[in-house]
C-alpha positions as CSV (number, residue, x, y, z in Angstrom):
1,M,123.1,113.1,41.4
2,S,123.3,110.1,39.6
3,R,121.5,106.7,41.2
4,D,125.4,105.5,41.0
5,K,126.7,108.6,42.4
6,I,124.0,108.2,45.8
7,G,124.8,104.4,45.7
8,V,129.0,104.8,46.0
9,A,127.9,107.9,48.7
10,R,125.7,105.5,50.7
11,R,128.3,102.4,50.8
12,T,131.3,105.1,51.5
13,V,129.6,106.4,55.0
14,L,128.7,102.7,55.9
15,G,131.9,101.4,55.8
16,L,133.5,104.9,57.4
17,L,130.4,103.7,60.2
18,A,131.1,99.9,60.2
19,G,134.7,101.0,60.5
20,L,133.5,103.2,63.4
21,I,131.4,100.3,65.5
22,P,133.1,98.5,68.3
23,T,133.0,94.4,67.4
24,V,131.4,93.8,71.1
25,F,128.4,95.3,69.4
26,L,128.0,93.4,66.6
27,P,126.2,90.1,67.1
28,G,128.2,86.9,67.3
29,R,131.5,88.6,67.1
30,A,132.0,90.0,70.4
31,M,135.5,89.6,71.3
32,A,136.3,87.8,68.0
33,Q,140.0,88.6,67.8
34,G,140.7,86.8,70.9
35,G,139.6,88.0,74.6
36,P,138.1,86.2,77.2
37,G,135.3,85.5,75.4
38,G,136.4,83.5,72.7
39,G,134.1,83.9,69.7
40,G,131.4,85.9,71.8
41,M,127.8,85.4,72.0
42,D,125.1,87.2,71.1
43,C,122.4,89.5,72.5
44,L,119.9,87.2,73.0
45,A,122.4,84.3,74.2
46,A,123.6,86.8,76.8
47,I,120.2,87.6,78.1
48,K,119.3,84.0,78.4
49,T,122.6,82.7,79.8
50,R,123.8,85.0,82.4
51,R,123.5,83.8,85.7
52,S,125.3,85.5,89.1
53,V,128.9,84.4,90.1
54,R,130.4,84.6,93.1
55,A,133.1,82.2,92.8
56,F,136.5,83.2,90.7
57,K,139.5,81.8,89.5
58,P,143.2,83.9,90.2
59,D,144.0,85.3,87.0
60,P,143.8,88.8,86.2
61,V,141.3,90.7,83.9
62,D,142.9,93.3,82.0
63,D,142.7,96.6,81.3
64,A,141.0,95.6,77.7
65,A,138.4,93.4,79.2
66,V,137.2,96.5,81.5
67,E,136.7,99.4,79.3
68,T,134.8,97.3,76.8
69,I,132.3,96.9,79.9
70,L,132.4,100.3,80.8
71,R,131.8,101.1,77.1
72,C,129.0,98.9,77.4
73,G,127.8,100.3,80.6
74,M,128.0,103.7,78.7
75,Q,125.8,103.0,76.4
76,A,122.9,102.5,78.4
77,P,120.2,104.9,77.8
78,S,119.1,107.6,80.4
79,A,116.4,110.3,81.4
80,C,117.6,113.8,78.8
81,N,120.5,111.6,78.0
82,E,122.0,112.8,81.4
83,Q,124.4,109.6,82.2
84,P,124.8,110.7,85.3
85,W,127.3,107.9,86.3
86,Q,130.0,107.7,87.6
87,F,132.7,104.5,88.2
88,V,135.5,103.1,90.5
89,V,138.0,100.6,89.2
90,I,138.8,98.7,92.6
91,R,141.9,96.7,91.7
92,D,143.6,97.4,95.2
93,K,143.1,93.9,97.3
94,A,143.6,96.3,100.3
95,V,140.8,98.0,99.5
96,L,138.9,94.9,98.2
97,E,139.2,93.3,101.6
98,K,136.9,96.1,103.2
99,I,133.9,95.5,101.2
100,G,133.6,92.6,103.0
101,G,132.8,94.6,106.7
102,I,130.6,96.9,104.7
103,N,127.9,94.7,102.9
104,P,128.5,91.0,104.0
105,Y,127.2,89.3,100.9
106,A,129.7,90.9,99.0
107,A,132.5,89.4,100.8
108,Y,133.8,87.8,97.9
109,A,135.3,90.7,96.6
110,K,138.3,90.0,98.0
111,N,139.1,87.1,95.7
112,A,137.7,88.7,92.6
113,P,140.4,90.6,90.6
114,V,138.8,93.9,90.4
115,S,135.3,94.9,90.9
116,I,133.7,98.2,89.4
117,L,131.6,100.6,91.5
118,V,128.4,102.1,89.8
119,A,127.7,105.7,91.3
120,G,125.3,108.0,90.4
121,D,126.3,111.7,90.3
122,I,123.7,114.1,91.2
123,S,125.1,117.1,89.8
124,L,124.5,115.4,86.2
125,D,120.9,114.9,87.3
126,K,119.3,117.2,85.2
127,C,115.4,115.3,85.0
128,G,114.9,115.3,89.0
129,G,115.6,111.8,90.2
130,Y,116.4,109.0,87.8
131,W,119.5,109.0,88.2
132,V,118.6,105.3,89.8
133,Q,117.0,104.2,86.9
134,D,119.9,105.8,84.4
135,C,122.5,103.5,86.6
136,S,121.1,100.4,86.5
137,A,120.5,100.7,83.1
138,C,124.0,100.7,82.9
139,A,124.9,98.3,85.1
140,E,122.9,95.5,83.4
141,N,124.8,96.3,80.3
142,M,127.7,96.0,82.3
143,L,127.3,92.5,83.9
144,L,125.4,91.5,79.8
145,A,128.7,93.1,78.6
146,S,131.4,91.0,81.2
147,H,129.2,87.6,80.6
148,A,129.6,88.1,76.8
149,L,133.9,88.4,77.7
150,G,133.1,84.8,79.0
151,L,133.7,86.3,82.5
152,G,131.5,86.0,85.6
153,A,130.3,89.1,87.5
154,V,127.5,89.7,90.1
155,W,125.6,92.6,91.3
156,T,125.9,93.5,94.6
157,G,123.8,95.8,96.2
158,I,124.4,99.3,98.2
159,Y,121.9,101.9,97.7
160,P,119.3,102.5,99.5
161,L,121.0,101.4,102.4
162,P,122.2,104.2,103.8
163,E,124.7,102.3,106.1
164,R,126.3,100.9,102.7
165,V,126.3,104.6,100.8
166,E,127.8,106.2,103.6
167,A,130.7,103.8,104.0
168,F,131.6,102.9,100.6
169,G,131.8,106.6,99.9
170,K,134.1,107.1,103.1
171,L,135.8,103.9,101.7
172,L,136.3,105.5,98.3
173,S,136.4,109.0,98.5
174,L,133.8,110.2,97.0
175,P,133.1,113.3,96.4
176,D,129.6,114.6,97.9
177,T,127.2,114.7,94.7
178,V,128.5,111.1,94.0
179,T,125.9,108.2,95.3
180,A,127.2,104.8,95.4
181,M,124.6,102.7,93.6
182,A,126.1,99.3,92.9
183,L,129.0,97.4,93.3
184,L,130.0,94.9,90.2
185,V,132.3,92.1,91.2
186,I,134.1,90.5,87.9
187,G,137.0,88.0,87.3
188,H,137.5,84.5,85.6
189,P,134.6,82.5,87.0
190,A,135.5,79.7,88.8
191,E,131.6,78.2,88.9
192,T,129.3,78.1,86.0
193,P,125.9,77.8,87.0
194,A,123.0,76.7,84.8
195,P,121.0,78.6,83.0
196,V,117.5,79.1,84.6
197,D,114.2,80.1,82.5
198,R,112.2,83.1,84.2
199,Y,109.4,83.5,81.7
200,R,106.5,84.0,84.0
201,A,103.5,84.3,81.7
202,D,100.5,85.1,84.7
203,R,103.0,88.2,85.2
204,V,102.1,89.4,81.6
205,H,98.9,91.6,81.1
206,R,97.8,92.7,78.2
207,D,95.9,95.6,77.0
208,K,94.9,96.4,81.4
209,W,95.3,93.9,84.5
């Protein structure tokens, strides 16, 4: 094949791949088409400016934003590529009202338009015990995606406290193989915590302790 033909073929393949990549993965162009985050932000900005938000406006979070958050969560790495996560999207106000009775530090979920439970499915855990790390990476992706979309979010802990795991399992009718790991409370922020530089040079060790 001539160099010209190879070049055309490469450009064709790259063009097809570009069409398959969601806008949210292109630096600086997240939600450029008019989502809650306006022009969006790049990856480093999202990481450096993300803060936990616990106060929310009553405005709803649309299904497209929730799907984007879930898609970003599912892009996380996982042991053996097992992807052991399951999710419950909670919009029912009656259910959100009950969350504070399980975890008092998540009582503000009743004031948020949506929360997403991130859970580990033991039946999908191929490598033996890595589901917690896998689901944690997934949850962090979701927090960053929420921030990049202009939303506020906070990780509220469930696992490994057995009473919370059991209570969330009952509240959301989880199967026996599914363990509640974290609840992400999400909404349009009613507060804007300032960014904090948490870099600690004394925590960094080179080659050995």
